[in-house]
C-alpha positions in Angstrom: -47.8 99.2 168.3 -46.2 96.0 167.3 -43.7 96.6 170.1 -46.3 97.0 172.7 -48.0 93.7 171.7 -44.9 91.9 172.0 -44.5 93.4 175.6 -48.0 92.1 176.5 -47.4 88.9 175.2 -43.9 88.3 176.6 -45.3 89.6 180.0 -48.4 87.2 179.6 -46.1 84.2 179.0 -43.8 85.0 181.7 -46.7 85.3 184.1 -49.2 82.5 183.2 -47.6 80.0 184.9 -48.3 82.1 188.4 -51.7 82.7 187.5 -52.4 79.4 186.4 -50.7 77.9 189.6 -53.1 79.7 192.1 -55.8 77.2 191.4 -53.4 74.3 192.1 -54.7 72.0 195.4 -51.9 71.2 198.4 -50.9 67.8 198.7 -53.0 65.8 201.3 -50.7 63.0 202.3 -48.1 63.2 204.8 -44.7 64.0 203.1 -41.8 62.6 204.9 -38.7 63.4 202.5 -38.9 66.7 201.1 -37.0 70.4 200.2 -38.2 73.0 202.5 -38.9 76.1 199.6 -36.9 79.3 200.8 -40.0 81.7 201.4 -39.7 81.8 205.3 -36.5 84.0 205.9 -36.7 84.0 209.5 -37.3 80.3 210.1 -34.3 79.3 207.7 -32.1 81.6 209.5 -33.3 80.0 213.1 -32.6 76.6 211.7 -29.1 77.5 210.7 -28.3 79.2 213.7 -29.5 76.4 216.0 -26.5 74.1 214.3 -24.2 77.2 214.4 -23.7 78.0 210.7 -22.7 81.5 210.4 -23.4 83.6 208.4 -27.2 82.0 207.8 -28.2 81.9 204.5 -32.1 82.8 203.9 -32.1 81.0 200.6 -29.8 77.5 201.7 -31.1 74.3 200.4 -32.6 72.4 203.2 -33.7 69.0 202.6 -35.7 67.0 205.3 -35.7 63.4 205.6 -38.1 61.8 208.4 -38.6 58.1 206.4 -36.3 56.1 209.4 -37.6 57.3 212.8 -34.3 56.1 213.9 -32.5 58.1 211.6 -34.4 61.3 210.8 -32.0 63.9 209.2 -31.9 67.6 207.9 -29.4 68.4 205.4 -28.6 71.9 205.0 -26.3 72.9 201.9 -25.2 69.2 201.5 -24.5 68.8 205.0 -26.3 66.3 207.7 -27.7 67.4 210.8 -29.3 64.7 213.2 -33.1 65.9 213.6 -33.2 66.1 217.2 -30.0 68.7 216.9 -33.0 71.3 216.6 -34.9 72.5 219.6 -38.7 71.1 219.9 -40.2 74.2 218.7 -38.0 74.4 215.3 -38.7 70.6 214.7 -42.5 71.2 214.8 -42.3 74.3 212.6 -40.2 72.1 210.2 -42.6 69.4 210.3 -45.4 71.8 209.7 -43.9 73.8 207.0 -46.4 74.5 204.3 -44.2 74.9 201.2 -42.7 71.6 200.5 -41.4 69.8 197.5 -41.9 66.1 197.7 -38.7 64.6 197.0 -40.4 60.9 197.8 -43.0 61.1 195.1 -43.4 58.3 192.4 -42.1 59.5 188.8 -43.6 58.1 185.7 -43.3 59.3 182.3 -45.7 62.3 182.6 -43.7 63.9 185.2 -41.3 65.4 182.6 -44.4 67.8 181.7 -46.2 67.9 185.4 -43.2 67.9 187.6 -42.6 71.8 187.6 -46.2 72.6 187.6 -46.7 70.5 190.8 -44.1 71.8 192.9 -45.4 75.4 192.5 -46.7 76.8 195.7 -48.1 80.2 195.8 -49.1 80.9 199.4 -46.5 83.7 199.2 -46.7 85.4 195.8 -46.5 88.9 197.2 -45.3 90.0 200.4 -44.7 93.3 202.0 -40.9 94.6 201.6 -38.2 94.7 204.3 -37.8 97.8 206.6 -34.5 98.8 204.6 -36.3 98.6 201.2 -38.7 101.3 202.2 -36.4 103.5 204.2 -35.3 106.3 202.1 -31.9 106.9 203.7 -31.3 102.9 203.8 -32.9 101.9 200.5 -29.1 102.0 198.9 -27.8 99.5 200.8 -27.6 96.3 198.4 -25.6 93.2 198.7 -25.8 92.2 195.1 -22.9 93.3 192.7 -24.3 92.7 189.4 -22.0 92.8 186.4 -24.0 94.7 183.9 -27.0 97.2 184.7 -29.2 96.8 187.6 -29.6 98.0 190.9 -26.3 99.5 192.3 -24.3 97.6 194.7 -24.4 99.8 197.9 -22.0 99.6 200.9 -23.1 101.1 204.1 -20.4 102.8 206.7 -23.1 103.6 209.0 -26.6 103.3 208.6 -27.8 106.1 205.9 -24.1 106.8 205.0 -22.4 105.0 202.6 -21.3 104.4 199.0 -22.9 102.6 195.8 -21.4 101.4 192.7 -22.7 100.0 189.6 -21.5 99.1 185.7 -24.1 100.7 183.3 -27.4 102.5 184.2 -30.0 101.0 186.5 -31.7 100.3 183.2 -29.6 99.1 180.6 -29.0 95.7 179.4 -25.7 93.8 178.6 -23.0 95.9 176.7 -25.4 98.7 176.0 -23.5 101.5 177.5 -20.0 102.5 178.6 -21.3 103.9 181.9 -19.6 103.2 184.9 -21.2 105.0 188.3 -20.0 105.6 191.4 -22.2 107.6 194.1 -22.0 108.7 198.0 -25.1 108.7 199.8 -26.1 110.1 203.3 -30.1 110.8 204.6 -31.6 110.0 201.4 -29.5 112.3 199.4 -26.9 111.0 196.9 -24.2 112.6 194.8 -22.0 110.4 192.2 -20.1 110.7 189.1 -20.4 108.7 186.0 -17.4 108.2 183.8 -17.0 106.4 180.5 -15.2 102.6 179.9 -15.8 102.2 176.1 -14.3 98.6 176.5 -17.8 97.5 177.7 -19.3 98.2 174.6 -16.6 97.0 172.1 -17.2 93.5 173.4 -19.9 93.4 171.0 -19.0 94.0 167.5 -22.3 94.0 165.7 -26.0 95.8 166.8 -24.4 98.8 168.5 -26.8 101.4 167.0 -29.0 101.6 169.9 -26.2 102.1 172.5 -26.0 104.8 175.2 -22.5 106.7 175.6 -21.3 109.1 178.1 -18.5 111.4 178.8 -17.9 112.4 182.2 -21.0 113.4 184.1 -22.2 114.1 187.7 -25.5 112.9 189.4 -27.4 114.2 192.3 -30.3 112.4 193.8 -32.8 112.7 196.5 -35.4 110.2 197.5 -38.5 112.0 198.8 -38.8 111.2 202.8 -42.4 109.2 202.6 -41.1 105.7 202.0 -38.8 104.8 199.5 -41.4 105.2 196.8 -40.1 108.3 194.7 -36.5 109.6 193.7 -35.5 112.6 191.7 -32.3 113.3 190.4 -30.3 115.6 188.1 -27.5 114.6 185.7 -25.2 117.2 184.3 -22.2 116.9 182.0 -18.9 117.8 182.9 -17.0 116.7 180.0 -18.4 115.8 176.4 -16.7 113.0 174.6 -14.1 113.9 172.1 -14.6 114.7 168.3 -12.9 111.3 167.8 -15.0 109.5 170.3 -18.2 110.9 168.9 -17.2 109.7 165.5 -16.3 106.2 166.6 -20.0 105.8 168.5 -21.5 107.2 165.1 -19.7 104.5 163.3 -22.4 102.3 164.2 -25.4 104.0 163.0 -27.8 102.8 160.4 -28.0 104.9 157.1 -30.8 105.0 154.9 -30.0 104.8 151.1 -29.8 108.4 150.9 -27.3 108.5 153.5 -29.7 109.9 155.9 -29.7 108.4 159.6 -32.5 105.9 160.1 -31.1 104.5 163.5 -28.5 106.2 166.0 -27.0 106.0 169.1 -27.4 108.5 172.0 -24.5 110.5 173.5 -25.2 112.2 176.7 -24.2 115.6 176.2 -26.8 117.8 178.0 -28.5 118.4 181.3 -31.1 116.0 182.4 -33.8 116.1 185.4 -34.7 112.5 186.1 -37.3 110.6 188.3 -38.4 107.1 189.3 -41.6 106.0 190.9 -41.2 102.7 192.4 -43.3 100.0 194.4 -40.8 98.0 196.6 -42.2 94.4 197.3 -41.4 90.8 197.9 -42.2 88.5 195.0 -42.1 84.4 195.4 -40.3 85.1 198.5 -37.4 87.6 196.8 -35.3 89.2 199.4 -35.4 92.3 197.2 -37.9 93.8 194.5 -39.5 96.5 193.1 -41.7 97.5 190.4 -40.9 101.1 188.6 -41.9 103.6 186.0 -39.2 106.1 185.6 -37.7 109.0 183.3 -33.9 108.7 182.6 -31.8 111.1 180.4 -35.1 112.0 178.3 -36.1 107.9 178.2 -39.1 106.5 179.3 -38.6 103.0 181.3 -41.1 100.4 182.9 -40.0 97.2 184.5 -39.6 95.0 187.5 -36.4 94.0 189.2 -36.1 91.2 191.9 -33.3 89.2 193.5 -33.7 85.5 195.0 -37.2 84.7 193.7 -38.1 81.3 194.6 -40.2 79.0 192.3 -40.4 75.0 192.5 -36.9 74.7 194.2 -35.4 76.8 192.0 -33.5 80.4 193.2 -33.2 82.8 190.6 -32.8 86.7 189.8 -35.3 88.0 187.5 -35.0 91.7 185.7 -37.2 93.2 183.0 -36.8 97.0 181.5 -39.1 98.5 178.6 -37.4 101.7 176.8 -40.7 102.7 175.7 -39.9 106.0 174.6 -36.6 107.8 173.7 -35.8 111.3 172.3 -33.1 109.4 170.2 -33.1 105.5 170.5 -35.5 102.8 169.4 -37.7 101.0 171.7 -35.7 98.2 173.8 -37.1 95.4 176.0 -34.2 93.9 178.3 -34.9 90.3 180.2 -32.6 88.9 182.5 -32.6 85.7 184.4 -30.0 84.6 186.8 -29.9 81.4 188.4 -28.6 80.5 191.8 -27.2 77.2 193.2 -25.1 76.5 189.9 -21.8 77.0 191.9 -20.4 74.9 195.0 -19.2 75.7 198.5 -19.5 79.7 199.5 -20.7 80.8 196.0 -23.6 78.0 196.0 -25.9 81.0 197.4 -23.5 83.8 196.3 -23.3 83.5 192.8 -25.9 83.5 189.9 -25.6 83.5 186.3 -28.0 83.5 183.6 -28.9 85.0 179.9 -29.7 88.6 179.3 -31.6 89.1 176.1 -32.3 92.5 174.6 -35.3 93.1 172.2 -35.3 96.2 169.7 -35.9 97.2 166.2 -33.6 95.4 164.0 -31.4 96.9 161.0 -34.6 95.8 158.5 -37.2 97.5 160.7 -38.6 94.3 162.2 -38.7 93.6 166.2 -35.9 91.1 166.6 -32.9 90.0 168.8 -30.6 93.1 169.3 -28.1 91.3 171.7 -28.0 88.2 174.2 -25.1 87.8 176.8 -24.6 86.1 179.9 -24.7 88.2 183.0 -23.9 87.3 186.8 -24.0 88.7 190.1 -22.3 88.1 193.8 -24.1 88.3 196.7 -21.6 90.1 199.2 -23.1 89.7 202.8 -26.6 89.5 204.2 -30.0 90.7 202.6 -32.1 93.0 204.5 
């Protein structure tokens, strides 16, 4: 019961600024020096194509300076362009763009507390997903390569024919499992192989008693062709971990005083029917995003994952997964936030990094931080 209370509290804290900001009023004064929040992909792409930037980045940093009528400029990812380099139609859209961050505002002592909140613009909090995200045959296409967990990195050969790859499971946290997965996709079907890389879990030397371990397994899945909303899959074991490996994994079990097992790792050695019910949508201008409920390996998950959300001038990825029920493991809550625009040059919008925190039952029986580590991702290509 305490775990559920903590879950509701954390969700409330995360989304309180959004609820609060819906009551904020738009600034009435004319703004001449501002940053355009990346909430309109088509306009951002059009702006960049007019000055021959290839490939265009829908999350590029665009700063407009119209303070001097004789020297009006637009800065795109640090490069200056004359305002007159754009067509009259595009210039009009830039001037009337509703989601602006005023860079010429007066700063005072109270700005430390009010600046971020005042930047929030929520006219596009929730939007429909892209056609790729709701297509059962194309939804695997994903340009984001994440180091640990999350959605699989999907490479198309021809539309609904391609490959995907991922480290960990779609629901696992950082350093939680030894799984590495590769899949082949065609017309909404996929067949894949999961193999073990034990080095992934050996980086963390403590609190490994809630880990998930694989031998060699295969996985078959199919997305019901009524939009990308319901996926069923089957996971079968080809080769179980050896006796030596099993003994090594169970060294992290937590025992009671009478040597009975209190908390134990989970070793995948059976066959499992899995499913995921999801609802793709764009939150805060995200280029990918979905809310989901799933059963995977006899474990129930509920969560959200989103790429390139935009809030108060920042662009970031956010993932939350709650393991609410398992046949073996303790409940677990994964929080990840990876911030973009921390690197330079090509990596400015391609690279994101940030903390990944896992909460679960500690050795003393109380809920606490099971692990914290850095996760990162690369964006390879263009979002759809």
